C-alpha positions as a Python dict, from the first residue, in 0.01 Angstrom:
ca = {
    (1, 'M'): (0, 0, 0),
    (2, 'K'): (-176, -284, -176),
    (3, 'I'): (23, -478, -438),
    (4, 'A'): (-157, -688, -697),
    (5, 'R'): (-135, -877, -1023),
    (6, 'W'): (-427, -878, -1267),
    (7, 'R'): (-541, -979, -1612),
    (8, 'D'): (-684, -706, -1832),
    (9, 'G'): (-813, -865, -2150),
    (10, 'G'): (-527, -1083, -2268),
    (11, 'E'): (-258, -890, -2083),
    (12, 'V'): (-118, -952, -1733),
    (13, 'R'): (-27, -636, -1543),
    (14, 'E'): (128, -583, -1201),
    (15, 'G'): (114, -285, -973),
    (16, 'F'): (-89, -108, -704),
    (17, 'V'): (-450, -113, -598),
    (18, 'A'): (-567, 244, -550),
    (19, 'D'): (-939, 203, -486),
    (20, 'P'): (-1142, 210, -701),
    (21, 'D'): (-864, 155, -956),
    (22, 'V'): (-551, -39, -1030),
    (23, 'V'): (-238, 132, -1160),
    (24, 'P'): (63, -53, -1307),
    (25, 'F'): (410, -20, -1164),
    (26, 'P'): (621, 242, -1344),
    (27, 'D'): (899, 116, -1573),
    (28, 'N'): (720, -218, -1627),
    (29, 'R'): (833, -343, -1289),
    (30, 'T'): (691, -671, -1158),
    (31, 'V'): (590, -789, -812),
    (32, 'A'): (888, -1025, -815),
    (33, 'S'): (1134, -742, -889),
    (34, 'V'): (979, -517, -625),
    (35, 'L'): (1007, -791, -362),
    (36, 'A'): (1368, -850, -466),
    (37, 'D'): (1443, -481, -403),
    (38, 'G'): (1241, -438, -83),
    (39, 'L'): (992, -202, 74),
    (40, 'A'): (1182, 119, 1),
    (41, 'T'): (1153, 52, -373),
    (42, 'A'): (781, -15, -338),
    (43, 'Q'): (736, 317, -158),
    (44, 'R'): (923, 505, -432),
    (45, 'L'): (719, 337, -704),
    (46, 'W'): (397, 417, -519),
    (47, 'A'): (490, 786, -517),
    (48, 'E'): (557, 772, -891),
    (49, 'A'): (240, 575, -967),
    (50, 'S'): (27, 815, -764),
    (51, 'A'): (142, 1099, -990),
    (52, 'L'): (44, 921, -1314),
    (53, 'P'): (-251, 1062, -1511),
    (54, 'A'): (-597, 907, -1480),
    (55, 'S'): (-550, 747, -1822),
    (56, 'A'): (-289, 514, -1669),
    (57, 'R'): (-547, 364, -1434),
    (58, 'R'): (-807, 94, -1485),
    (59, 'P'): (-1117, 33, -1271),
    (60, 'L'): (-1056, -255, -1032),
    (61, 'A'): (-1402, -389, -1119),
    (62, 'D'): (-1298, -428, -1486),
    (63, 'V'): (-995, -651, -1433),
    (64, 'E'): (-947, -1007, -1307),
    (65, 'L'): (-724, -1027, -1001),
    (66, 'L'): (-461, -1300, -1009),
    (67, 'A'): (-262, -1444, -721),
    (68, 'P'): (-62, -1142, -601),
    (69, 'V'): (269, -1329, -612),
    (70, 'A'): (415, -1629, -794),
    (71, 'P'): (613, -1770, -500),
    (72, 'P'): (936, -1966, -546),
    (73, 'S'): (840, -2164, -235),
    (74, 'V'): (545, -2199, 1),
    (75, 'R'): (578, -2304, 363),
    (76, 'D'): (263, -2364, 564),
    (77, 'F'): (279, -2372, 945),
    (78, 'V'): (42, -2515, 1204),
    (79, 'T'): (32, -2252, 1478),
    (80, 'F'): (-323, -2253, 1617),
    (81, 'E'): (-358, -2485, 1916),
    (82, 'E'): (-736, -2496, 1884),
    (83, 'H'): (-708, -2620, 1525),
    (84, 'V'): (-471, -2899, 1630),
    (85, 'E'): (-707, -3004, 1910),
    (86, 'G'): (-1005, -3032, 1677),
    (87, 'V'): (-832, -3205, 1389),
    (88, 'S'): (-663, -3457, 1621),
    (89, 'A'): (-1006, -3553, 1756),
    (90, 'G'): (-1116, -3646, 1406),
    (91, 'V'): (-796, -3829, 1314),
    (92, 'E'): (-703, -3998, 1644),
    (93, 'G'): (-1042, -4018, 1812),
    (94, 'K'): (-941, -3784, 2094),
    (95, 'S'): (-845, -3419, 2126),
    (96, 'H'): (-471, -3400, 2178),
    (97, 'V'): (-184, -3162, 2116),
    (98, 'A'): (154, -3333, 2113),
    (99, 'D'): (416, -3195, 2350),
    (100, 'E'): (642, -3146, 2048),
    (101, 'W'): (399, -2893, 1898),
    (102, 'Y'): (491, -2644, 2173),
    (103, 'E'): (866, -2673, 2118),
    (104, 'A'): (891, -2508, 1774),
    (105, 'P'): (657, -2397, 1493),
    (106, 'T'): (619, -2689, 1250),
    (107, 'F'): (558, -2641, 878),
    (108, 'Y'): (543, -2833, 552),
    (109, 'F'): (636, -2729, 198),
    (110, 'T'): (356, -2725, -58),
    (111, 'N'): (329, -2681, -433),
    (112, 'P'): (406, -2330, -572),
    (113, 'H'): (290, -2437, -919),
    (114, 'T'): (-80, -2479, -838),
    (115, 'I'): (-142, -2137, -685),
    (116, 'L'): (-490, -2002, -764),
    (117, 'G'): (-609, -1644, -791),
    (118, 'P'): (-863, -1501, -546),
    (119, 'S'): (-1168, -1582, -762),
    (120, 'E'): (-1030, -1873, -966),
    (121, 'P'): (-1234, -2196, -923),
    (122, 'V'): (-1062, -2484, -749),
    (123, 'R'): (-1064, -2817, -937),
    (124, 'P'): (-1008, -3081, -669),
    (125, 'P'): (-912, -3445, -716),
    (126, 'V'): (-1175, -3711, -666),
    (127, 'T'): (-1245, -3685, -293),
    (128, 'E'): (-1528, -3737, -49),
    (129, 'R'): (-1392, -3490, 209),
    (130, 'L'): (-1300, -3165, 40),
    (131, 'D'): (-1211, -2895, 291),
    (132, 'F'): (-1088, -2536, 307),
    (133, 'E'): (-832, -2387, 547),
    (134, 'L'): (-850, -2019, 643),
    (135, 'E'): (-505, -1868, 693),
    (136, 'L'): (-311, -1544, 681),
    (137, 'A'): (23, -1556, 502),
    (138, 'V'): (332, -1337, 491),
    (139, 'V'): (516, -1251, 171),
    (140, 'I'): (894, -1218, 200),
    (141, 'S'): (1108, -942, 51),
    (142, 'A'): (1475, -851, 58),
    (143, 'A'): (1605, -659, 358),
    (144, 'P'): (1917, -440, 373),
    (145, 'G'): (2230, -625, 484),
    (146, 'S'): (2062, -966, 511),
    (147, 'D'): (2082, -1279, 298),
    (148, 'G'): (1774, -1428, 465),
    (149, 'S'): (1953, -1700, 660),
    (150, 'N'): (1973, -1776, 1034),
    (151, 'L'): (1763, -1474, 1129),
    (152, 'D'): (1646, -1378, 1474),
    (153, 'A'): (1292, -1243, 1514),
    (154, 'D'): (1394, -877, 1480),
    (155, 'A'): (1586, -940, 1159),
    (156, 'A'): (1307, -1162, 1028),
    (157, 'A'): (1052, -882, 1077),
    (158, 'S'): (1246, -668, 828),
    (159, 'H'): (1189, -939, 564),
    (160, 'I'): (809, -930, 601),
    (161, 'F'): (692, -723, 306),
    (162, 'G'): (322, -779, 364),
    (163, 'Y'): (28, -1013, 410),
    (164, 'T'): (-226, -1194, 195),
    (165, 'I'): (-512, -1437, 260),
    (166, 'M'): (-439, -1807, 205),
    (167, 'N'): (-684, -2092, 150),
    (168, 'D'): (-496, -2421, 179),
    (169, 'W'): (-742, -2657, 8),
    (170, 'S'): (-742, -3010, 150),
    (171, 'A'): (-877, -3348, 42),
    (172, 'R'): (-898, -3497, 390),
    (173, 'D'): (-953, -3858, 285),
    (174, 'L'): (-641, -3854, 66),
    (175, 'Q'): (-446, -3666, 332),
    (176, 'G'): (-544, -3915, 603),
    (177, 'R'): (-413, -4210, 402),
    (178, 'E'): (-89, -4035, 313),
    (179, 'M'): (-2, -3929, 665),
    (180, 'K'): (-26, -4286, 796),
    (181, 'V'): (301, -4335, 607),
    (182, 'R'): (457, -4070, 837),
    (183, 'L'): (527, -3841, 544),
    (184, 'G'): (321, -3578, 374),
    (185, 'P'): (69, -3445, 312),
    (186, 'C'): (113, -3464, -65),
    (187, 'K'): (-182, -3533, -299),
    (188, 'G'): (-423, -3436, -26),
    (189, 'K'): (-293, -3081, -62),
    (190, 'D'): (-96, -2999, -375),
    (191, 'F'): (-386, -2958, -619),
    (192, 'G'): (-453, -2596, -524),
    (193, 'M'): (-388, -2310, -286),
    (194, 'T'): (-567, -1977, -319),
    (195, 'L'): (-386, -1650, -246),
    (196, 'G'): (-524, -1298, -256),
    (197, 'P'): (-681, -1067, -318),
    (198, 'W'): (-357, -863, -296),
    (199, 'I'): (-56, -807, -70),
    (200, 'V'): (-114, -550, 203),
    (201, 'T'): (219, -406, 313),
    (202, 'A'): (309, -475, 674),
    (203, 'D'): (294, -111, 783),
    (204, 'E'): (-78, -103, 696),
    (205, 'L'): (-144, -351, 978),
    (206, 'D'): (71, -198, 1252),
    (207, 'E'): (-239, -65, 1428),
    (208, 'Y'): (-357, -424, 1484),
    (209, 'L'): (-41, -538, 1667),
    (210, 'D'): (-108, -623, 2031),
    (211, 'E'): (138, -576, 2317),
    (212, 'D'): (302, -913, 2242),
    (213, 'G'): (355, -847, 1872),
    (214, 'F'): (62, -1058, 1746),
    (215, 'L'): (-179, -932, 1479),
    (216, 'A'): (-525, -907, 1637),
    (217, 'L'): (-710, -935, 1306),
    (218, 'R'): (-1057, -1086, 1282),
    (219, 'A'): (-1071, -1375, 1033),
    (220, 'E'): (-1397, -1530, 907),
    (221, 'V'): (-1497, -1800, 660),
    (222, 'R'): (-1839, -1856, 507),
    (223, 'V'): (-1974, -2135, 287),
    (224, 'N'): (-2268, -2030, 70),
    (225, 'D'): (-2303, -1719, 292),
    (226, 'E'): (-2327, -1924, 615),
    (227, 'L'): (-2065, -1829, 876),
    (228, 'I'): (-1866, -2145, 952),
    (229, 'G'): (-1563, -2019, 1143),
    (230, 'E'): (-1425, -1704, 1305),
    (231, 'D'): (-1113, -1633, 1507),
    (232, 'L'): (-851, -1373, 1587),
    (233, 'V'): (-520, -1423, 1411),
    (234, 'S'): (-353, -1325, 1740),
    (235, 'N'): (-456, -1666, 1882),
    (236, 'M'): (-162, -1827, 1702),
    (237, 'G'): (116, -1974, 1914),
    (238, 'W'): (400, -1769, 1761),
    (239, 'P'): (400, -1422, 1600),
    (240, 'F'): (491, -1402, 1232),
    (241, 'P'): (851, -1276, 1277),
    (242, 'E'): (928, -1589, 1480),
    (243, 'L'): (784, -1808, 1202),
    (244, 'V'): (1003, -1637, 944),
    (245, 'A'): (1305, -1665, 1172),
    (246, 'Y'): (1249, -2037, 1231),
    (247, 'A'): (1209, -2100, 857),
    (248, 'S'): (1547, -1931, 800),
    (249, 'H'): (1739, -2139, 1055),
    (250, 'N'): (2008, -2342, 875),
    (251, 'S'): (1825, -2239, 558),
    (252, 'R'): (1712, -1921, 379),
    (253, 'V'): (1396, -1724, 313),
    (254, 'M'): (1396, -1555, -25),
    (255, 'P'): (1201, -1268, -186),
    (256, 'G'): (861, -1394, -297),
    (257, 'D'): (847, -1682, -49),
    (258, 'V'): (506, -1727, 112),
    (259, 'L'): (468, -1850, 472),
    (260, 'G'): (121, -1941, 594),
    (261, 'S'): (5, -1906, 954),
    (262, 'G'): (-170, -2240, 952),
    (263, 'T'): (-544, -2274, 991),
    (264, 'V'): (-714, -2048, 1241),
    (265, 'G'): (-918, -2208, 1520),
    (266, 'N'): (-1290, -2208, 1593),
    (267, 'G'): (-1398, -2346, 1258),
    (268, 'G'): (-1116, -2227, 1034),
    (269, 'C'): (-1161, -2558, 851),
    (270, 'L'): (-1424, -2830, 838),
    (271, 'G'): (-1177, -3093, 960),
    (272, 'E'): (-1158, -2926, 1301),
    (273, 'L'): (-1538, -2920, 1329),
    (274, 'W'): (-1567, -3284, 1217),
    (275, 'G'): (-1340, -3378, 1506),
    (276, 'R'): (-1535, -3174, 1759),
    (277, 'N'): (-1873, -3291, 1628),
    (278, 'A'): (-1764, -3657, 1592),
    (279, 'G'): (-1898, -3666, 1236),
    (280, 'L'): (-1913, -3488, 902),
    (281, 'T'): (-2100, -3183, 1029),
    (282, 'P'): (-2094, -2939, 853),
    (283, 'P'): (-2078, -3153, 537),
    (284, 'P'): (-1774, -3166, 309),
    (285, 'L'): (-1760, -2919, 22),
    (286, 'E'): (-1930, -3009, -305),
    (287, 'T'): (-1919, -2880, -661),
    (288, 'G'): (-2083, -2538, -678),
    (289, 'D'): (-2020, -2441, -316),
    (290, 'R'): (-1888, -2087, -261),
    (291, 'V'): (-1618, -2038, 2),
    (292, 'R'): (-1564, -1677, 113),
    (293, 'M'): (-1281, -1574, 344),
    (294, 'T'): (-1236, -1234, 502),
    (295, 'V'): (-944, -1105, 708),
    (296, 'E'): (-977, -766, 870),
    (297, 'G'): (-741, -508, 724),
    (298, 'V'): (-647, -737, 435),
    (299, 'G'): (-955, -809, 225),
    (300, 'E'): (-1171, -1093, 96),
    (301, 'I'): (-1143, -1386, -141),
    (302, 'E'): (-1427, -1601, -273),
    (303, 'T'): (-1385, -1930, -456),
    (304, 'V'): (-1636, -2158, -628),
    (305, 'V'): (-1569, -2532, -604),
    (306, 'G'): (-1543, -2670, -957),
    (307, 'E'): (-1585, -3021, -1090),
    (308, 'T'): (-1344, -3284, -965),
    (309, 'V'): (-1063, -3397, -1192),
    (310, 'A'): (-1002, -3771, -1216),
    (311, 'A'): (-636, -3867, -1248),
    (312, 'P'): (-492, -4184, -1404),
    (313, 'Q'): (-503, -4485, -1173),
    (314, 'T'): (-195, -4540, -957),
    (315, 'A'): (-48, -4889, -929),
    (316, 'R'): (5, -5046, -587),
    (317, 'A'): (356, -5111, -459),
    (318, 'R'): (514, -5428, -595),
    (319, 'V'): (613, -5687, -336),
    (320, 'R'): (981, -5749, -400),
    (321, 'S'): (1221, -6019, -279),
    (322, 'R'): (1454, -5782, -89),
    (323, 'A'): (1749, -5965, -237),
    (324, 'R'): (2085, -5817, -141),
    (325, 'S'): (2286, -5952, -432),
    (326, 'R'): (2241, -6035, -799),
}
């Protein structure tokens, strides 16, 4: 099944993609409510939607796809060793993967309020190093008998409703400054993240699982139709159920949460290539560039880079006396 949200005229609808059409959920259900109920509910609704008359459907080409989920939280991992090697070369001047990277899958939380639809233009901050990041993400649903906390990998797998493509936009110059403070990234990232074009339920991708439980999906990214990066998702250091399990440790994963794989290797972002090429080759993204991402078995998203948005000037920190009394 493919689950989507779309705008049809002035109305937002949610339901299934049944090529070449979209069909709304029965009973005015939403993606959020389906995720809260779990896969069995989605399967029942699909059976009901499939029996609806043709008049209930709309051509996919006539609607505007939105982000397929409005997530309550977004975690983004860094699980591709090759990506870490390349980016570290650009940041630190040498290719290096810290020993700590191998110990557990690291992630950061990003902004769920600036999610973009699959064809919605990105409006970046003022930056000289705008970059994309090609990722695959899981979308979490409820699972019988589980509250989403302290899961092992098997239990975590039952919470994976499906997958969607993620583009974690990055302003590398802002990000580089922020991370020297040993915290972040923040404004280098939180201006936009593209999700789409829909959620493909996990069972649709079972045929791509290798013997170790990794998804051997081909992922590609093009800028203005030029192939920039390509990789197999199975080159990640941990399979998705282990990412979900780790996120749940001493915490919880909730229906609608999105967890990104981190950027694929071999050119999944420009920052990796800048490190390997010891310079800004290929060049940073500019207004008008088209970034197209394709993940086998999932689909394709394409985004045009819009004009930058200047924000009010931020004051520097005040130098204070550090007095301990008043």
